[in-house]
N, C-alpha and C positions, 0 to 999 in steps of 0.2 A: 639407748633402747633397753640395755640390760638393767640399768638403774631403775627405769620405769617398771619393768617386769618384777623386779625385787620389791619395789614399793607396793605394787598391786598385790603381790603375794602376802606381804606383811599386813596390808589392810584386811585381806581375807581372813588371816589368822586372828586379827583383833576382833573382827565381826563375829567369828565363831565363838571366841572366848566370851564376848559380850552376851551372846544368846545363851551360852551354857550357864552364865551367871544368873540370867533371868530365870531359867528353868530351875536351877538348883535352889534359888531363893524362894520360888513359888512352892516347892515341895519340901522346904526345910523342916517345917513342923508337922508334916503329914505322916500318918502311920502307913505301913506297907499296903494294907488293904485299900486305903484311900488313894494311894498312888496308882495301884492297879485299876481301880474303878474309874478314876479320872482319865487315865491313859486309854482304857478300852472305850469309854464314852466318847472321847475326843476322836479316836480313830473311826469308830462306827458312824459318828455324826458327820465327819468329813466325807466318808464314803457315801453316805446317804445324800448329802448336799451335792456331791459330784454327780451322782447318778441322776438326781432330780433335775439338775441343770443341763447336763451334757449327754445323758444316756437314755433319752426318751424319744418316742416317735414324733412328738410335736414340740414346738418351741415353748419356752417358759411363759411367754406372753399368751400363746394360744391356750396353754393349760390353765393359766391364771384366769382367762376369760371364761373357760368352761366351768372352773370351780366357782367363780363369782355367780354365774347364771344358775348353777346347781344349788348354791346356798340361797339365792334369791327366791327360789321356788318354795323354800320353807317359811317364807314370810306369809302369814295367813291371807292378807289382802291380795298379794301377788298370786298365790296359789289358787285362790278363789277365782280371780279374773282369768287366769290361764285355763282352768278347768271349765269355766263357763264358755270361753271361746272354742275350746276343743269339742265341747258338747254340741255347739252350733255347727261346727265343721262336720262332725260325725253325722248329725241329723241331715245336713245338706247332701252328703254322699248317699245316705240311705234313700232319701227321697228321689235322688237322681237315678239310683239303681231301680227303684220301683217304676219310675217313669219309663226307663229304657225297656223294662221287661213287660210293658204294656198291660200291667195288672193281671197277667196270666198266673193262675194259682201255682204255688210251689208244691212239689212232691217231696215229702220229707220222710216217708216210710215206704217200704216195698209194697206194691199192690198185692192184695190177697191172692189173686190169680194172675199169672203172667199175661202180658198183652200179646195179641197176635202181631205178626211181622208188619202187616200193613199199618196198624195203629202206631207201632213203634216208629216206623219211618215217617209218618205224618207228624209225630211229636218232635222228632229230630229236625225235620224241615221247618217246623214252627219256631224252634229255638234258633236255628241258624239265620232265619230271616228277621229276627228281632233287631232293633237298633235304628239309629237316626240316619245313617249314611248309606248311600247306594254304592257299596264297594264293588259290585259287579260291573259298574259302568265307569270306573276310574275316578270316583269322587274322594278317594282317600290317598294320603301320602304313603308310599311304600305299601306295606301290609299284604296286598295281593299282587303278586308279580306276574301272574298269567291267569287268564280266564278262558280256557280253551276246552270246549265240550268234548272233543275227541280225546284230548289228553286226560281229562277228568275220568272219562269212561275207561281208558286204558289203565289208569292208576287204580281204579276200583277193582278191575279184573285181576291186576297183578297182586294187589294187597289181599284179595280174597284167596288167592292161591298160597301166599306165603305168610298169612296173618298169624299163624300159630307156631312158626319156626323161631328158633333161638340160636344165635351163633355162639352162645355160652357152651353149647354142646357140639363141637366141630365134628365129632365122630358120628353124630346122628344127622347133622345138617352140613355136610362139607360143601355143598353147592352154594349155600348162603354165604359161607366164608369166602368162597371163590369170588362171588359177586362183590363182596366188600373189598377184597384185595384188588379187584380190577378197577373199582371206583377210585381207590387210593392211587393206583398206578397211573390211571388216566389223568387224575388231578396233578400228580407230580410232573407228568409230561407237559401239561398246560402251563405250569409255572416253572418250566425249564429246569427241572431237577434231572440229575443223571441217574445211572443205575443204582447208586448208593442211596438215593433219596427214598423216603418211606413215610409212613403215617398210619392213621386210623380214621375210621368214620366216628362221628359223635352225634349227639342229639341236637346240636345247634351251636351257634357261635360262642355262647357263654361257656359251654362245656369245653369247646376247643381251646378257649383262652385259659380257663382254669387249669386244664391239663398241661398246657405249655408252661405256665407259671410253676406248676408242681414239678415238672421235669427239670426246669432250671434251678429251682430251689434245692432239689435233691442232688443234682449234678454239682452245684456249687458247694454243697455241704460235703460231699464225698471226695470230689477231686481237688477242691481248693480249701477245704476246711472252714468254709464260711458258716458261722453259727448264728449270725444276725442278718439274714438275707434282706436285700433291698432291690427294688426295681425302679428304673428311671423311665417315667411315663409322661408323654405330653398331656396337658390338661384337657385336650380334646379327645384323648383316647377313650374308648368305650368304657362305661362304668363296670363292665365285667372284670376289668383289672382290679378295681376296688373290691369287688366281691371276692375275687381270688385272694387278695391281700387279707381280707377278713377271715376267710376260711383257712388259709395256709400260714397265717402269721408272718407275712412278708411286709416290710415297711415300704411305702410308696414315696418316692421323691417326684413330686409333680412339677413339670417343666412348662413355662409359659410359651405362648405362640408369638410369632412375629406380628406386629400390629396391622399390617396391610395384607400380607399373604395368608394369614391365619394357618401357617405351617409351623412346626416345632422349631424353637430357637436352638440351633446346633451349639452355639456358644454356651448357653445355659445348661444344655444336656451334658456337655463335656465337663463343666464345673461340678455337676452333681455326681459324677462317677467316683467311686471310692473302692476301698478294698472289700466292701461287703456287697457290691453290685453284682447281682446274678443275671440280670437281663436288661436290655434296652428295647424300647418299643417304638414302632413307627406305624402310622395308619395310611391305608391306600384304598379309599379315602377315609377321613374321619367322619363320624356320624353327624356332628352339629352343622358343619359348613360344607362338607363334600370336597374339601381341599386335600391335597396329597402331600404328606411330609417328604422331606428330602431324604429318601431312603438310602441313596448312594452315600451321602455324608454320614448318616447313622451307621451304615455298614463299615465305613472307614474307622469310625470311633470304636466299633466292636472289635475290629482287627487290631487297632492300636493298643487297646486296653485289655484284650483277650476276654471280651464279654460277649455272650450270645446275643443275637439280635432277632427279635420276633417281629414279623410284619403282619399286622391285622388287616386282612383283606376280606373280612367277613361280609361287609356290606356290598362292596363292588367288585370283589375278586373275579367273579365269573362274567364280568363285563370287561374289565381292564386287561384281562389275559387275551382277549380277542381284539381289542381296539387297534393295536398296531397293525393287525392284519387287514383292517379296513381303511388304513390311511391316516390314522390319528397318531401324532407323536406323543408317546408316553415315556417319561423317564424310567430307567431301569428300577425295578422294585422287587424282583423275585430272586430265584437261586442263581441267576447269572452274576449277582453281586456276591463276592466271596464271604462277606461278613454276615449275610443273612443265613440264619440257621434254622428258622421255622416260619411257617406261613399258616394262618387260619383263613378259611374261606367257606362261605355258606352255600351249599348246593340248593338249599330250600329258598334262596332268594333268586338270583338271576340264573341259577341252574334249573329253576322251575320245577323242582321236585316237591313232593308233599312236605308239609312242615314236620320238622324233627330230624333233619339231616344236615351235617356239616362235615368238613374234613380238617384235621390238624396234620400238617406235613412237616417233616424234618429233613435236614440236609443229609443226615446219616443216622444209622441205628443207635449209635451211642447215646444220643439224646432221647430217642423214643424209649430206650430201656429204662430211663428214669421216670417216664410217664407211667409205666406199669406198676401195679401193686401185686406183690407176691407174698403169700403166706405159706411157709414151708412146714410148720409143726402143728397144724390143725388136725384133730382126730378125723375130720371128714376127708382128709387127703390133702395133697398139695394143691393150693388154690391160686390161680393167676388170673388177673383181669386187666385187659388193655386200657379200659376207660373207667369212668366213675361208676357206671352201671355194671351190674353183674349180668343179669338177663337183659337182652336187648331185643328189639322188635325186628325179626327177619323180614317182616312185611315192609318196613321203612327202607331197609337195605335193598330189597328187591325193587321197590318203587323207584329209588334213586338210580339204581343201575338201569332200570327200564327207561327212565327219562333220558338219561345220557344216550342210550341206544336210539331212542325215538327221534331226538333232535339231530344227533350227529354233528360233526364240525360245521357243515354248511348251515344247518338249522340255527346254531348259536350265532354264527356270523350274521345271518339275516336279521335275527332278533336284536343283536347288539347294534347293528347299523340303524335300525329304526328307533331304538331307544335313545342312542346318542344324538341322532339328528333331531329328535323331538326335544331332548334336553337343551341342546344348543339353541334351538328355535325359541323355546320358552325363555331361556336366559337372555338372549338378545332382545326380545320384546320387553322383558321386565326392566332391563337396563335403560330403555328409552322412556320409561314412564316417570312422571314427576312424583316427588315425595318419598321415593324408596331408593335403596341401593342394594347391591349384591355383595356379600362377604367374600373377599378373595376371588380366586379363579377356580370354579368347580372342575374337577377332573373327569367326572363321569355323569352321574344322574341326580345328585343332590344339589339343590339350589337354595341357599339361605338368604332371607330378605330382612333388611332392617330399615329404620327411618329416623331421620333427624328432625322431622316436622311434626310428627304425632306419635303416640304410643302404638307400636307395631301390633300389639295384641288386639287393638281395635279393628285392624284389617282382618286378623284371624277370626274375630267375632262376626264381622260382616260376612265373610266368606262362609263361615259355618252356617249362618242363617240361609245361605243359598245352597247348602248341601255339601260344602267342601270341608274335609277334615285334614288340617295341616298339623305339623309338629311344632310345639312351642319350645323355645330355647331360652336360656337365662345367662346372665353375666357375660355379655350384655343381652338385653331382651331382643329376641328375634324369632322368626318362624322359618320353617323350611318345607319344601315339597320334594319328595323323592319320586322321580319319574320311573314308572314301570312299563311293561309292555301294554298294560291296559290303557295307559295314557296315549299310546300311539294309535289307538282306534280313531277313525275319522270323526272330527269335530270336537274331541275331548279337550285337546290343548287349546284350541281357539276359544272354546267356551270358558275355560279357566282364565285365559288372558282377558277376555271380554268382561268377565265378572270382576277381576282385579281392577281393571281400568275404571269400570263404573263405580266401584266402591271407593277407589282412591279419589275420584272427583268429589264424592260426597264427604269423605273424611277431611279433605283439604279445605272445605268450606268452613268447618268448625274444628280446627286441629287440636284444641286444648281440652276437649271433653275427656273425662276419665274412663278407664276401662271398667266394664261391668261384668256381672255373672261370675262363673268359675275362674275365668282368666284374671279377674280382678284379684282374687285370692292368690292365684299363682304369681301374679306380679308383686303383690304385697309381700309374699313370702321372701322375696329376694332382699327386702330391706330389714328383715328380722335378724338382729345380731345373734340371738340365741338359736343356733341351727338345730338344737335338740327339739325345739318346738316345731320347726319345719318337718323334722323327722316324725313327730307325732301326727302331723297332717297326713304325711305319706302313709303311716300305719292305718289311719282311719280310712283312707282311700282303698288300701289293700283289703281291709276288713269288709268294705262294701261289696267287693267282688264276690265274697262268700255269703252275702246276705240272703237269707231265705225267709224273710218276712217275720211276722210275730208267731214264733214256734208254738206257744201255748194255745193261741186261738186256732191255729191250723189243726192241732191235735184234737181239740174239742170238735171242730167242724168234721174231721174225718170220722171221729167216734160216732157222731150223730148220723153221718151218711151210712155207716155200717148198720 
């Protein structure tokens, strides 16, 4: 044994001497400045290659593909073809915008004289009633969570009282701050937080998620010294996490879902955790399929590796927090799990408050402190802000508080019972229909539909022609419906099922027909390897939202009218 160790040692010495000889011979006839230049170039080149291969947000293969597609765009024929297709897409979106707006003239300049109140209200009503879908009668997925005349009138009265208040000035509006604090405390109670739990109101789920990411990025940086933060996120998690990553410079490690349950793979999540991980994410439910991640398992990972766990309950939070009280078995997902450190939930969905309100809740204040932004040396004074916005609408806070008071515990219990019963009924009936299948096991109100017999977007097209607006999903292609209280009204669910059954019978007669219309473009986009082109499609669509017609022509027309 000793002889073998000595032999190995001697071999090591010989190898080192051999390498020294190679280096010395290489630099034998070089001047000192050349030796320094070669050494510096070699070191810097090695560092660059190391960083290029191992210290990037994406793999070398993904970066290679992006670079290839980027360079391909410089080829004149390719560039011309891409620009031509993008122009077509842009024009399609513009025409669709004009059609939806019913050719009603755009107003692009202030009227010379202000309009009277009655005329203003008529114009607002005209704008609200534009569009193809009867959202007031439950013809859309999600979007409208309650259509209650008494509630709408109450919200209008409440907002009228508090519309000009601003919690940025707590000394001027302490009562508005009181209402926000009570909304947060009520929410903490619903999600089984103790007296240490806390949070803030926000303008929606996206802000709640961005703030949680900001809190954990800063917490990881200060407490653990993490300089290159990463979050571990299921691929089904809401795209707001990607938005947060872009805003906050956090690397996302995307985790696949299990093939049949469509819940996050706990094994893959554990493998993705490293020294730079600042947070783990679970969804209850996720947006695409309405399935619920194994939050208990994620919580255990958080405890084992000392990583905060965020539960995104934005979509169904104000349903699932009541479901166990009406007899449905729901796995633990809230602050009863010791690894769960924050929860986001939207009051403006199944809390039935007006749009623009959500809550971000934390297990304890030490996390919320990293959500805050504080400026101590500004000439305008010490400035502290709990959320992204400085000024916030006191009217939204008051409306949210008033809605919680209006429904009370029993009101939410009754609403939840009707929604879950309707969702279970629709799911059961859909599972019995030929030609389609349901993804996983929906936990609350979202039901995702796929097909192995025809392109599922054709069903979406057919239902759209009958006045139904469903959400389109990709990778794989699917559609989903999000059941709201509006769908519980008499006849709505049965009409939907009847229309699905009728259209399925038609589709299965000729299953191989291609998708047409806008959904054809949406389906085609999934097969485009250069995702930057798909990004250009999305930009064209967003531009169309702000379309105000031919600006020059309208200015001329207005000048003539004057």
